[in-house]
C-alpha atoms as an extended CHARMM CRD file, in Angstrom:
* protein
*
       141  EXT
         1         1  UNK       CA             60.8340000000       71.0340000000     -120.1410000000  PROA      1               0.0000000000
         2         2  UNK       CA             57.5890000000       72.9100000000     -119.3760000000  PROA      2               0.0000000000
         3         3  UNK       CA             54.4960000000       70.8570000000     -118.7610000000  PROA      3               0.0000000000
         4         4  UNK       CA             51.5960000000       72.8670000000     -117.3910000000  PROA      4               0.0000000000
         5         5  UNK       CA             52.6470000000       76.4720000000     -117.7620000000  PROA      5               0.0000000000
         6         6  UNK       CA             50.2820000000       79.1100000000     -116.4200000000  PROA      6               0.0000000000
         7         7  UNK       CA             50.7750000000       82.7010000000     -115.5560000000  PROA      7               0.0000000000
         8         8  UNK       CA             49.2760000000       83.5280000000     -112.1870000000  PROA      8               0.0000000000
         9         9  UNK       CA             45.7950000000       84.4080000000     -113.3860000000  PROA      9               0.0000000000
        10        10  UNK       CA             44.0770000000       86.7880000000     -110.9730000000  PROA      10              0.0000000000
        11        11  UNK       CA             40.5520000000       85.8890000000     -112.1400000000  PROA      11              0.0000000000
        12        12  UNK       CA             40.7490000000       82.1020000000     -112.5820000000  PROA      12              0.0000000000
        13        13  UNK       CA             38.4080000000       80.4330000000     -110.0650000000  PROA      13              0.0000000000
        14        14  UNK       CA             38.1370000000       76.9180000000     -111.5320000000  PROA      14              0.0000000000
        15        15  UNK       CA             40.8310000000       74.7580000000     -113.0930000000  PROA      15              0.0000000000
        16        16  UNK       CA             39.7830000000       71.4960000000     -114.7350000000  PROA      16              0.0000000000
        17        17  UNK       CA             42.6250000000       69.2540000000     -115.8630000000  PROA      17              0.0000000000
        18        18  UNK       CA             40.5250000000       66.0920000000     -115.6700000000  PROA      18              0.0000000000
        19        19  UNK       CA             41.2450000000       63.0850000000     -117.8630000000  PROA      19              0.0000000000
        20        20  UNK       CA             44.6730000000       64.1930000000     -119.0240000000  PROA      20              0.0000000000
        21        21  UNK       CA             47.8490000000       62.1760000000     -118.7270000000  PROA      21              0.0000000000
        22        22  UNK       CA             49.7870000000       64.1750000000     -116.1450000000  PROA      22              0.0000000000
        23        23  UNK       CA             53.3930000000       63.2250000000     -115.4730000000  PROA      23              0.0000000000
        24        24  UNK       CA             55.4360000000       63.9600000000     -112.3650000000  PROA      24              0.0000000000
        25        25  UNK       CA             56.7460000000       67.0820000000     -114.0960000000  PROA      25              0.0000000000
        26        26  UNK       CA             53.1820000000       68.1680000000     -114.7550000000  PROA      26              0.0000000000
        27        27  UNK       CA             52.3200000000       67.6820000000     -111.0980000000  PROA      27              0.0000000000
        28        28  UNK       CA             55.2400000000       69.9000000000     -110.0700000000  PROA      28              0.0000000000
        29        29  UNK       CA             54.1240000000       72.5650000000     -112.5730000000  PROA      29              0.0000000000
        30        30  UNK       CA             50.5790000000       72.3720000000     -111.1940000000  PROA      30              0.0000000000
        31        31  UNK       CA             51.8940000000       72.8920000000     -107.6630000000  PROA      31              0.0000000000
        32        32  UNK       CA             53.9570000000       75.8780000000     -108.8560000000  PROA      32              0.0000000000
        33        33  UNK       CA             50.7900000000       77.3950000000     -110.2670000000  PROA      33              0.0000000000
        34        34  UNK       CA             48.3380000000       76.8070000000     -107.4430000000  PROA      34              0.0000000000
        35        35  UNK       CA             50.6480000000       77.5690000000     -104.5120000000  PROA      35              0.0000000000
        36        36  UNK       CA             50.3000000000       81.3310000000     -105.1050000000  PROA      36              0.0000000000
        37        37  UNK       CA             46.8100000000       81.4740000000     -106.5750000000  PROA      37              0.0000000000
        38        38  UNK       CA             44.5490000000       82.9170000000     -103.8980000000  PROA      38              0.0000000000
        39        39  UNK       CA             41.5330000000       83.0230000000     -106.2310000000  PROA      39              0.0000000000
        40        40  UNK       CA             41.3840000000       79.3500000000     -107.2480000000  PROA      40              0.0000000000
        41        41  UNK       CA             38.3250000000       77.7950000000     -105.6180000000  PROA      41              0.0000000000
        42        42  UNK       CA             37.8110000000       74.5680000000     -107.5390000000  PROA      42              0.0000000000
        43        43  UNK       CA             40.3700000000       72.0820000000     -108.7980000000  PROA      43              0.0000000000
        44        44  UNK       CA             39.2260000000       69.1390000000     -110.9150000000  PROA      44              0.0000000000
        45        45  UNK       CA             41.8880000000       66.4400000000     -111.1960000000  PROA      45              0.0000000000
        46        46  UNK       CA             39.5820000000       63.5240000000     -111.9600000000  PROA      46              0.0000000000
        47        47  UNK       CA             40.9550000000       60.7320000000     -114.0910000000  PROA      47              0.0000000000
        48        48  UNK       CA             44.4730000000       62.0720000000     -114.4360000000  PROA      48              0.0000000000
        49        49  UNK       CA             45.6490000000       58.6470000000     -113.2860000000  PROA      49              0.0000000000
        50        50  UNK       CA             48.3050000000       59.9890000000     -110.9580000000  PROA      50              0.0000000000
        51        51  UNK       CA             47.9380000000       57.0680000000     -108.5060000000  PROA      51              0.0000000000
        52        52  UNK       CA             49.2550000000       57.1450000000     -104.9440000000  PROA      52              0.0000000000
        53        53  UNK       CA             52.7680000000       58.1400000000     -105.9510000000  PROA      53              0.0000000000
        54        54  UNK       CA             51.6340000000       61.1480000000     -107.9900000000  PROA      54              0.0000000000
        55        55  UNK       CA             49.0500000000       62.2750000000     -105.4500000000  PROA      55              0.0000000000
        56        56  UNK       CA             51.5630000000       62.0270000000     -102.6050000000  PROA      56              0.0000000000
        57        57  UNK       CA             54.0580000000       64.0130000000     -104.7170000000  PROA      57              0.0000000000
        58        58  UNK       CA             51.3610000000       66.6630000000     -105.2620000000  PROA      58              0.0000000000
        59        59  UNK       CA             50.6530000000       67.1040000000     -101.5350000000  PROA      59              0.0000000000
        60        60  UNK       CA             54.2750000000       66.7980000000     -100.4210000000  PROA      60              0.0000000000
        61        61  UNK       CA             55.3130000000       69.3880000000     -103.0190000000  PROA      61              0.0000000000
        62        62  UNK       CA             52.7440000000       71.8130000000     -101.6560000000  PROA      62              0.0000000000
        63        63  UNK       CA             53.8660000000       71.0990000000      -98.1020000000  PROA      63              0.0000000000
        64        64  UNK       CA             57.5060000000       71.6820000000      -99.0630000000  PROA      64              0.0000000000
        65        65  UNK       CA             56.7640000000       75.4130000000      -99.3490000000  PROA      65              0.0000000000
        66        66  UNK       CA             55.3990000000       75.3360000000      -95.7980000000  PROA      66              0.0000000000
        67        67  UNK       CA             52.1640000000       74.2940000000      -94.1890000000  PROA      67              0.0000000000
        68        68  UNK       CA             50.7620000000       77.8120000000      -94.3660000000  PROA      68              0.0000000000
        69        69  UNK       CA             50.5780000000       77.4910000000      -98.1690000000  PROA      69              0.0000000000
        70        70  UNK       CA             47.1440000000       75.9610000000      -97.5590000000  PROA      70              0.0000000000
        71        71  UNK       CA             45.9900000000       79.1800000000      -95.8880000000  PROA      71              0.0000000000
        72        72  UNK       CA             46.8630000000       81.0880000000      -99.0740000000  PROA      72              0.0000000000
        73        73  UNK       CA             44.9410000000       78.7120000000     -101.3170000000  PROA      73              0.0000000000
        74        74  UNK       CA             41.2070000000       79.3180000000     -100.9760000000  PROA      74              0.0000000000
        75        75  UNK       CA             40.3920000000       75.9630000000     -102.5750000000  PROA      75              0.0000000000
        76        76  UNK       CA             36.9170000000       74.8430000000     -101.5010000000  PROA      76              0.0000000000
        77        77  UNK       CA             36.3300000000       71.8770000000     -103.8410000000  PROA      77              0.0000000000
        78        78  UNK       CA             38.8450000000       69.1910000000     -104.7650000000  PROA      78              0.0000000000
        79        79  UNK       CA             38.0470000000       66.3770000000     -107.1810000000  PROA      79              0.0000000000
        80        80  UNK       CA             40.5530000000       63.5240000000     -107.0740000000  PROA      80              0.0000000000
        81        81  UNK       CA             38.1660000000       60.8760000000     -108.3340000000  PROA      81              0.0000000000
        82        82  UNK       CA             39.2020000000       58.1280000000     -110.7360000000  PROA      82              0.0000000000
        83        83  UNK       CA             42.8950000000       58.6410000000     -109.9780000000  PROA      83              0.0000000000
        84        84  UNK       CA             43.8180000000       55.0740000000     -108.9530000000  PROA      84              0.0000000000
        85        85  UNK       CA             44.2410000000       56.0550000000     -105.3120000000  PROA      85              0.0000000000
        86        86  UNK       CA             44.4290000000       53.3870000000     -102.5900000000  PROA      86              0.0000000000
        87        87  UNK       CA             44.8480000000       53.3380000000      -98.8200000000  PROA      87              0.0000000000
        88        88  UNK       CA             48.4340000000       54.5370000000      -99.4040000000  PROA      88              0.0000000000
        89        89  UNK       CA             47.0540000000       58.0210000000     -100.0930000000  PROA      89              0.0000000000
        90        90  UNK       CA             45.0770000000       58.3520000000      -96.8440000000  PROA      90              0.0000000000
        91        91  UNK       CA             47.7300000000       60.2580000000      -94.9340000000  PROA      91              0.0000000000
        92        92  UNK       CA             47.9030000000       62.9510000000      -97.5960000000  PROA      92              0.0000000000
        93        93  UNK       CA             44.1380000000       63.0260000000      -98.1730000000  PROA      93              0.0000000000
        94        94  UNK       CA             43.8440000000       63.7240000000      -94.4470000000  PROA      94              0.0000000000
        95        95  UNK       CA             46.6780000000       66.2880000000      -94.6940000000  PROA      95              0.0000000000
        96        96  UNK       CA             45.0390000000       68.3300000000      -97.4230000000  PROA      96              0.0000000000
        97        97  UNK       CA             41.6710000000       68.3100000000      -95.6880000000  PROA      97              0.0000000000
        98        98  UNK       CA             43.0430000000       69.2210000000      -92.2550000000  PROA      98              0.0000000000
        99        99  UNK       CA             45.4720000000       71.8730000000      -93.5300000000  PROA      99              0.0000000000
       100       100  UNK       CA             43.0550000000       73.4930000000      -95.9890000000  PROA      100             0.0000000000
       101       101  UNK       CA             40.6260000000       75.5350000000      -93.9290000000  PROA      101             0.0000000000
       102       102  UNK       CA             38.4670000000       76.3660000000      -96.9520000000  PROA      102             0.0000000000
       103       103  UNK       CA             37.8220000000       72.8590000000      -98.3170000000  PROA      103             0.0000000000
       104       104  UNK       CA             34.1760000000       71.9680000000      -97.8570000000  PROA      104             0.0000000000
       105       105  UNK       CA             33.7700000000       69.4540000000     -100.6870000000  PROA      105             0.0000000000
       106       106  UNK       CA             35.8900000000       66.5590000000     -101.8800000000  PROA      106             0.0000000000
       107       107  UNK       CA             35.2400000000       63.8960000000     -104.4820000000  PROA      107             0.0000000000
       108       108  UNK       CA             37.1790000000       60.6540000000     -104.0040000000  PROA      108             0.0000000000
       109       109  UNK       CA             34.8930000000       58.4260000000     -106.0910000000  PROA      109             0.0000000000
       110       110  UNK       CA             36.1350000000       55.7100000000     -108.4620000000  PROA      110             0.0000000000
       111       111  UNK       CA             39.3210000000       54.8770000000     -106.5710000000  PROA      111             0.0000000000
       112       112  UNK       CA             40.5170000000       51.6180000000     -105.0030000000  PROA      112             0.0000000000
       113       113  UNK       CA             39.9580000000       51.8480000000     -101.2630000000  PROA      113             0.0000000000
       114       114  UNK       CA             39.5680000000       48.9270000000      -98.8930000000  PROA      114             0.0000000000
       115       115  UNK       CA             37.3810000000       48.7690000000      -95.7730000000  PROA      115             0.0000000000
       116       116  UNK       CA             40.2410000000       49.9690000000      -93.5620000000  PROA      116             0.0000000000
       117       117  UNK       CA             40.6740000000       52.9800000000      -95.8040000000  PROA      117             0.0000000000
       118       118  UNK       CA             36.9890000000       53.8090000000      -95.8630000000  PROA      118             0.0000000000
       119       119  UNK       CA             36.8340000000       53.7410000000      -92.0710000000  PROA      119             0.0000000000
       120       120  UNK       CA             40.0010000000       55.8540000000      -91.8470000000  PROA      120             0.0000000000
       121       121  UNK       CA             38.7380000000       58.5290000000      -94.2230000000  PROA      121             0.0000000000
       122       122  UNK       CA             35.2630000000       58.7910000000      -92.7490000000  PROA      122             0.0000000000
       123       123  UNK       CA             36.4240000000       58.8650000000      -89.1340000000  PROA      123             0.0000000000
       124       124  UNK       CA             38.7020000000       61.7480000000      -90.0830000000  PROA      124             0.0000000000
       125       125  UNK       CA             36.2300000000       63.6100000000      -92.3050000000  PROA      125             0.0000000000
       126       126  UNK       CA             33.5390000000       63.4260000000      -89.6120000000  PROA      126             0.0000000000
       127       127  UNK       CA             35.6980000000       65.8010000000      -87.5390000000  PROA      127             0.0000000000
       128       128  UNK       CA             35.9330000000       68.3740000000      -90.3480000000  PROA      128             0.0000000000
       129       129  UNK       CA             33.5490000000       70.9410000000      -91.8650000000  PROA      129             0.0000000000
       130       130  UNK       CA             32.9680000000       68.9360000000      -95.0410000000  PROA      130             0.0000000000
       131       131  UNK       CA             29.5530000000       69.4730000000      -96.6280000000  PROA      131             0.0000000000
       132       132  UNK       CA             30.0060000000       67.1630000000      -99.6440000000  PROA      132             0.0000000000
       133       133  UNK       CA             31.8920000000       63.8940000000     -100.0270000000  PROA      133             0.0000000000
       134       134  UNK       CA             31.7470000000       62.0580000000     -103.3340000000  PROA      134             0.0000000000
       135       135  UNK       CA             32.5050000000       58.4370000000     -102.5830000000  PROA      135             0.0000000000
       136       136  UNK       CA             30.6390000000       56.3450000000     -105.1260000000  PROA      136             0.0000000000
       137       137  UNK       CA             31.8320000000       53.3680000000     -107.1740000000  PROA      137             0.0000000000
       138       138  UNK       CA             35.0600000000       52.6670000000     -105.3320000000  PROA      138             0.0000000000
       139       139  UNK       CA             36.8000000000       49.4120000000     -106.2020000000  PROA      139             0.0000000000
       140       140  UNK       CA             37.5240000000       47.6520000000     -102.9400000000  PROA      140             0.0000000000
       141       141  UNK       CA             40.8810000000       45.8950000000     -102.8960000000  PROA      141             0.0000000000
């Protein structure tokens, strides 16, 4: 079954799939699309309700190709706000930021982080070249 089916579009710079119900199959299809797209700069995944399991599947699927896949993707802005993420996503949030040399902006607003998670993310992000962090309205659990 095909979920998100894109041809590799050589001019697409921004992909906004926000506020859609994305299944695990859709996440895999998204990975298949973005892993080879060197032109994609902005990916909006806000409110797709993928939670920790879906987000971890997203990152681990990208990593399964090899870690250099992040050098091919020129993604500079990632919006994973309102996706029901918790501290269980920190490892892979850190992975995508550290392995993606082009990411300068990330929006992780409207998720469910606790104080431990906030400290973890900010201590890590402070070491990176991040110029924008969206972190408003998180539900602390």
